[in-house]
C-alpha positions in Angstrom: -16.1 5.8 8.4 -14.6 6.2 5.0 -14.0 9.7 4.6 -12.8 10.0 8.4 -10.7 13.4 8.5 -10.6 13.9 5.1 -11.1 17.5 3.9 -13.8 18.1 1.2 -14.7 21.2 -0.6 -18.3 21.1 -2.0 -19.5 23.5 -4.0 -23.2 24.2 -4.2 -23.3 22.6 -1.1 -26.7 24.7 0.1 -29.3 22.5 -1.5 -30.1 19.7 -4.0 -27.3 17.0 -4.3 -25.0 19.2 -3.1 -26.6 19.4 0.3 -27.4 15.5 0.2 -23.9 14.8 -0.7 -22.4 17.3 2.2 -24.7 15.1 4.6 -23.0 11.9 3.4 -19.6 13.2 3.8 -20.5 14.2 7.0 -21.6 10.7 8.1 -18.9 9.7 6.9 -16.2 11.6 9.1 -15.2 14.0 6.7 -14.6 17.7 7.5 -16.9 19.6 4.9 -16.7 23.0 3.3 -20.3 24.2 2.5 -19.4 26.9 -0.5 -22.0 28.5 -2.1 -23.2 31.8 -3.2 -26.4 32.6 -1.0 -25.4 33.4 2.7 -28.8 32.6 4.0 -28.7 29.1 1.9 -25.3 28.0 3.6 -26.0 29.3 7.3 -28.9 27.0 6.6 -27.2 24.0 5.4 -24.4 24.1 7.9 -27.3 24.4 10.9 -29.0 21.1 9.0 -25.6 19.0 8.5 -25.3 19.3 12.7 -21.3 18.6 11.9 -20.0 20.9 14.6 -16.5 21.9 14.0 -16.4 19.5 10.9 -18.5 21.9 8.9 -17.1 24.9 7.6 -19.7 27.9 6.3 -18.3 29.6 3.1 -19.6 32.0 0.8 -18.4 32.0 -2.8 -19.3 32.7 -6.2 -17.6 30.1 -8.5 -17.1 32.8 -11.3 -15.0 34.5 -9.1 -11.1 33.5 -8.9 -10.3 36.3 -5.9 -13.6 34.7 -3.6 -12.1 31.1 -4.7 -8.5 31.9 -3.9 -9.8 33.6 -0.3 -11.8 29.7 0.3 -8.8 28.1 -0.3 -6.8 30.7 1.9 -9.2 29.7 4.7 -9.4 26.0 4.5 -5.8 25.9 4.6 -5.4 28.0 7.6 -8.2 26.0 9.3 -7.2 22.3 8.6 -3.8 22.7 6.6 -5.1 20.4 3.4 -7.8 19.8 0.8 -8.5 16.1 0.2 -11.3 16.4 -2.0 -12.5 18.9 -4.3 -16.5 18.3 -5.5 -17.2 20.7 -8.1 -21.0 20.1 -8.0 -21.9 23.9 -8.5 -24.1 24.5 -11.7 -26.9 26.5 -13.3 -29.4 26.2 -16.1 -30.9 28.9 -18.4 -32.6 27.2 -21.1 -33.9 28.3 -24.2 -33.5 26.6 -28.1 -30.6 27.5 -29.8 -32.5 30.0 -32.1 -33.8 32.1 -29.1 -31.0 31.4 -26.8 -29.4 34.7 -25.8 -25.7 35.5 -25.3 -26.0 36.2 -21.5 -28.0 32.9 -20.9 -25.0 31.1 -22.5 -21.9 32.8 -21.0 -24.0 32.6 -17.5 -24.1 28.8 -18.2 -20.9 28.3 -19.5 -19.3 30.5 -16.6 -20.6 28.6 -13.6 -21.1 24.9 -14.9 -17.6 24.6 -16.9 -15.0 27.9 -16.2 -16.2 27.8 -12.4 -15.2 24.1 -12.7 -11.6 25.2 -14.0 -11.2 28.2 -11.6 -11.8 26.1 -8.3 -9.7 23.2 -9.5 -6.8 25.3 -10.9 -7.3 26.9 -6.9 -6.8 24.1 -5.5 -4.9 21.7 -7.6 -1.3 23.0 -6.2 -2.0 22.0 -2.7 -3.2 18.2 -3.8 0.4 18.1 -6.0 2.0 19.4 -2.8 0.5 16.5 -0.8 0.8 13.8 -3.5 -2.8 13.3 -2.8 -6.5 14.3 -3.8 -9.6 13.4 -5.2 -11.3 16.4 -8.4 -14.9 15.0 -8.9 -16.7 16.9 -11.3 -20.2 16.7 -11.6 -21.5 16.0 -15.5 -24.9 14.9 -16.7 -26.6 12.9 -19.0 -27.1 15.7 -21.0 -23.0 16.2 -21.4 -23.4 12.6 -23.3 -26.5 12.8 -25.3 -27.3 16.6 -25.9 -31.2 18.0 -24.6 -33.6 20.1 -26.6 -33.2 23.2 -25.1 -29.8 23.0 -23.4 -27.4 24.0 -26.2 -25.6 25.7 -23.2 -25.9 23.4 -20.3 -25.2 20.3 -22.7 -21.6 21.9 -23.7 -20.7 22.6 -20.5 -21.5 19.6 -18.9 -19.6 18.0 -22.3 -17.0 20.1 -21.5 -16.5 19.0 -17.8 -16.1 15.5 -19.1 -13.2 16.7 -21.7 -11.4 18.6 -18.3 -11.6 15.5 -16.3 -9.9 13.3 -18.9 -7.4 16.2 -19.3 -6.9 16.5 -15.2 -6.4 12.5 -14.9 -3.4 12.8 -17.5 -1.9 15.9 -16.0 -2.5 15.2 -12.2 -2.5 11.3 -12.2 1.3 11.0 -12.2 1.3 13.9 -9.2 -1.5 11.4 -6.8 -4.3 13.2 -7.9 -7.2 11.4 -9.2 -9.8 13.3 -11.5 -13.5 11.7 -11.9 -16.5 13.0 -13.6 -20.0 11.9 -12.2 -23.1 12.1 -14.8 -26.2 11.8 -13.2 -29.6 11.5 -14.8 -32.7 13.0 -14.2 -32.8 13.3 -10.4 -35.5 14.8 -7.9 -34.2 18.4 -7.3 -35.5 22.1 -6.7 -34.4 22.3 -10.7 -37.0 20.0 -12.2 -39.5 21.5 -10.4 -40.7 24.1 -13.2 -40.9 21.2 -15.8 -44.6 20.5 -17.2 -46.0 17.1 -15.4 -46.0 15.7 -19.2 -42.7 16.6 -19.9 -41.5 15.2 -16.6 -43.5 11.7 -17.3 -41.9 11.7 -20.8 -38.3 11.7 -18.8 -39.2 9.2 -16.4 -40.6 6.7 -19.3 -37.2 7.0 -20.6 -35.7 5.5 -17.3 -35.5 1.4 -17.4 -35.8 1.6 -13.1 -39.0 3.9 -14.0 -38.6 6.7 -11.9 -36.3 9.7 -11.2 -33.2 9.2 -9.1 -32.6 10.7 -5.3 -30.2 13.1 -4.3 -28.8 10.4 -2.1 -28.0 7.9 -4.5 -25.7 10.5 -6.4 -24.7 11.3 -2.9 -23.5 7.5 -2.3 -21.6 7.7 -5.6 -19.4 10.7 -4.9 -18.7 9.5 -1.2 -17.0 6.1 -2.9 -15.0 8.1 -5.5 -13.9 10.4 -2.7 -12.9 7.7 -0.5 -9.5 5.5 -0.6 -11.8 2.7 -2.0 -11.6 4.2 -5.1 -8.1 4.7 -4.9 -7.8 3.1 -8.6 -10.4 5.0 -10.5 -9.1 8.0 -12.5 -10.2 9.4 -15.6 -13.3 7.5 -15.6 -17.0 9.1 -16.6 -19.9 7.0 -14.3 -23.0 7.4 -15.1 -25.8 7.5 -12.6 -29.1 7.5 -14.6 -31.1 4.5 -13.7 -29.9 3.1 -17.2 -31.3 6.0 -19.2 -28.5 5.8 -21.5 -29.1 2.3 -23.2 
């Protein structure tokens, strides 16, 4: 198992890509912290994972540094190390530029960008002390090419790429890798409100002719978290069925 005994914190792990990734990591032998903001969803996810004492539930708001620090302390008290941080938590609050409210902008930047900063800053000292660790940041193809009605989301995902490049330079010499993954359009609840015609247009833009599956993103995360990716640092990896072509 490629992640045997590695300790991984996955934010936004109670649904969608986060849950699929938690399941993949458990199958690969990791000890997984299921971090999410809704207690009932955290409990349900942990029950679904059926990982026994290799799964740790943690209710955390990634915009609240005190909660993040408490989570890190709990993980270290239980397992003594942190090998992987997957900054997966994210939200959307879509609106055209002229109609987007300051609250919509701030909420998305707070979770998708500042939350990534806060979680990474909280775990980085542990990884530096260990001389090893992997920070995986969930960006998006929207962070590469923008998207109608997603000024806030596109900015947050482009910012995550900037984080990744900077941390690769800062932390790489300490043995800590930083990578970003840019999923395309993936079959998750986040797409549930998109009208059918818009959805079909999205699919038509993908050379593979379909949406991605959460498990396909999880497979890439598992590789990047493993020692097989030991020379992958500062990379921005698109997993989109070729939509960027």
